[in-house]
C-alpha positions as CSV (number, residue, x, y, z in Angstrom):
1,X,0.0,0.0,0.0
2,X,2.9,2.5,0.5
3,X,3.3,2.8,-3.3
4,X,-0.3,3.6,-3.9
5,X,-0.3,6.2,-1.1
6,X,2.8,7.8,-2.7
7,X,1.1,7.9,-6.1
8,X,-2.0,9.5,-4.7
9,X,0.0,12.1,-2.8
10,X,1.8,12.9,-6.0
11,X,-1.4,13.3,-8.0
12,X,-2.8,15.6,-5.3
13,X,0.3,17.8,-5.0
14,X,2.5,17.6,-8.0
15,X,2.2,15.5,-11.2
16,X,5.6,14.5,-12.7
17,X,6.2,13.6,-16.3
18,X,8.8,11.2,-17.4
19,X,11.7,12.3,-19.6
20,X,11.6,11.0,-23.1
21,X,13.6,11.2,-26.3
22,X,13.3,14.1,-28.8
23,X,11.9,11.5,-31.3
24,X,9.0,10.7,-29.0
25,X,8.2,14.4,-28.8
26,X,8.2,14.7,-32.6
27,X,6.0,11.7,-32.9
28,X,3.4,13.3,-30.6
29,X,3.5,16.5,-32.5
30,X,3.0,14.8,-35.9
31,X,0.0,13.0,-34.4
32,X,-1.5,16.3,-33.2
33,X,-0.7,18.2,-36.4
34,X,-1.3,15.6,-39.1
35,X,-3.3,12.9,-37.3
36,X,-0.6,10.4,-38.4
37,X,0.7,7.8,-36.0
38,X,4.4,7.4,-36.7
39,X,7.4,5.8,-35.0
40,X,10.8,7.5,-35.6
41,X,13.9,5.4,-35.5
42,X,17.3,7.0,-35.7
43,X,19.8,4.5,-37.3
44,X,23.5,4.6,-37.9
45,X,26.1,2.1,-39.1
46,X,29.9,1.8,-38.5
47,X,30.6,3.4,-41.9
48,X,29.1,6.6,-40.7
49,X,25.7,6.6,-42.4
50,X,23.0,8.1,-40.3
51,X,19.3,8.0,-41.0
52,X,16.0,8.7,-39.4
53,X,13.4,6.1,-40.4
54,X,9.8,7.2,-40.4
55,X,7.7,4.1,-39.8
56,X,4.0,3.6,-39.5
57,X,2.4,2.1,-36.4
58,X,2.1,-1.3,-38.3
59,X,5.2,-3.5,-38.0
60,X,7.2,-3.7,-41.2
61,X,5.5,-0.7,-42.9
62,X,7.3,2.6,-43.3
63,X,7.2,5.9,-45.2
64,X,10.9,6.1,-45.9
65,X,13.9,7.7,-44.2
66,X,15.6,11.1,-43.8
67,X,19.3,11.2,-44.6
68,X,20.9,12.8,-41.5
69,X,24.3,13.1,-43.2
70,X,22.7,15.5,-45.7
71,X,22.5,19.1,-44.5
72,X,19.2,19.4,-46.6
73,X,17.8,16.3,-44.9
74,X,16.9,14.6,-48.1
75,X,14.0,12.2,-47.9
76,X,14.0,8.8,-49.6
77,X,10.5,7.5,-49.9
78,X,9.5,3.8,-49.7
79,X,8.1,2.4,-52.9
80,X,5.3,2.2,-53.4
81,X,4.9,5.5,-51.6
82,X,2.4,5.7,-48.7
83,X,-0.1,8.5,-48.7
84,X,1.1,11.6,-47.0
85,X,4.7,10.3,-46.9
86,X,6.2,13.6,-48.2
87,X,3.9,15.7,-46.0
88,X,4.9,13.8,-42.9
89,X,8.6,13.9,-43.9
90,X,8.4,17.7,-44.5
91,X,6.8,18.2,-41.1
92,X,9.5,16.1,-39.3
93,X,12.2,18.0,-41.2
94,X,10.6,21.3,-40.3
95,X,10.7,20.5,-36.6
96,X,14.3,19.4,-36.8
97,X,15.4,22.5,-38.7
98,X,13.6,24.8,-36.3
99,X,14.5,23.2,-33.0
100,X,17.8,21.4,-33.2
101,X,20.5,23.0,-31.2
102,X,23.6,24.1,-33.2
103,X,26.0,22.3,-31.0
104,X,24.8,18.8,-31.8
105,X,24.5,16.9,-35.1
106,X,21.1,15.8,-36.3
107,X,21.5,12.2,-35.1
108,X,22.9,13.2,-31.7
109,X,20.1,15.7,-31.1
110,X,17.4,13.2,-32.1
111,X,18.7,10.8,-29.5
112,X,18.8,13.3,-26.6
113,X,16.2,13.3,-23.8
114,X,13.7,16.0,-23.3
115,X,13.8,16.8,-19.5
116,X,10.9,15.8,-17.5
117,X,8.6,18.5,-16.1
118,X,6.1,18.9,-13.3
119,X,2.5,20.2,-13.2
120,X,0.4,21.4,-10.3
121,X,-1.5,18.6,-8.6
122,X,-5.2,18.2,-8.4
123,X,-5.6,19.4,-4.8
124,X,-3.6,22.6,-5.5
125,X,-5.7,23.2,-8.7
126,X,-9.0,22.8,-6.8
127,X,-7.8,25.1,-3.9
128,X,-6.9,27.9,-6.3
129,X,-9.9,30.2,-6.8
130,X,-8.7,31.1,-10.3
131,X,-8.8,27.5,-11.5
132,X,-11.7,26.0,-9.6
133,X,-14.3,26.3,-12.3
134,X,-12.1,25.8,-15.4
135,X,-9.0,23.7,-15.1
136,X,-7.3,20.9,-17.0
137,X,-5.2,18.1,-15.4
138,X,-2.9,16.1,-17.6
139,X,-1.9,12.8,-16.0
140,X,0.7,10.7,-17.9
141,X,0.1,7.0,-17.8
142,X,2.1,4.4,-19.7
143,X,-0.2,1.4,-19.4
144,X,-3.9,0.8,-19.7
145,X,-4.8,3.0,-16.7
146,X,-6.1,5.8,-19.0
147,X,-8.9,3.5,-20.3
148,X,-9.8,2.5,-16.8
149,X,-9.9,6.1,-15.5
150,X,-12.0,7.2,-18.6
151,X,-14.5,4.4,-18.0
152,X,-14.8,5.3,-14.3
153,X,-15.2,9.0,-15.0
154,X,-17.7,8.4,-17.8
155,X,-19.8,6.0,-15.7
156,X,-20.0,8.7,-13.0
157,X,-21.1,11.4,-15.4
158,X,-17.8,13.3,-15.3
159,X,-16.3,14.7,-18.5
160,X,-13.1,13.2,-19.7
161,X,-10.9,14.0,-22.7
162,X,-7.9,12.0,-23.6
163,X,-5.0,13.4,-25.6
164,X,-6.2,11.5,-28.6
165,X,-9.8,12.7,-28.4
């Protein structure tokens, strides 16, 4: 029971988000912007070739890869080309161009971790008179807990919106 109490205390006071790779952040943004579920896979070989594979969420299917050795980040599309492949590649390249730090190469930057962050907990939100009537709580779960919480809230007549809804 100590673990459960600690988790509840955290939800009430301060919600912590896990750190994740830059590629995971880009995947989330592509889902939000283009409604495309992708998996990004940085790859390199001993000869020095570096690529960023853009895969679908179906095993063995991909859109193609971005050549990370090329300053222009050329995109090689898989044949036959999947719908929206070029649009997705352009969106990924745009994020890389705009956000990569100058002190790292493309491959190195894509493999770095985005620092974790914290949000105000539920109890603090409810006690703040400025947020009592209109507030949003984001709780990161990495298992099927989100579905169980949604079912519980819906069955009790409470509104619930997941990131994907």
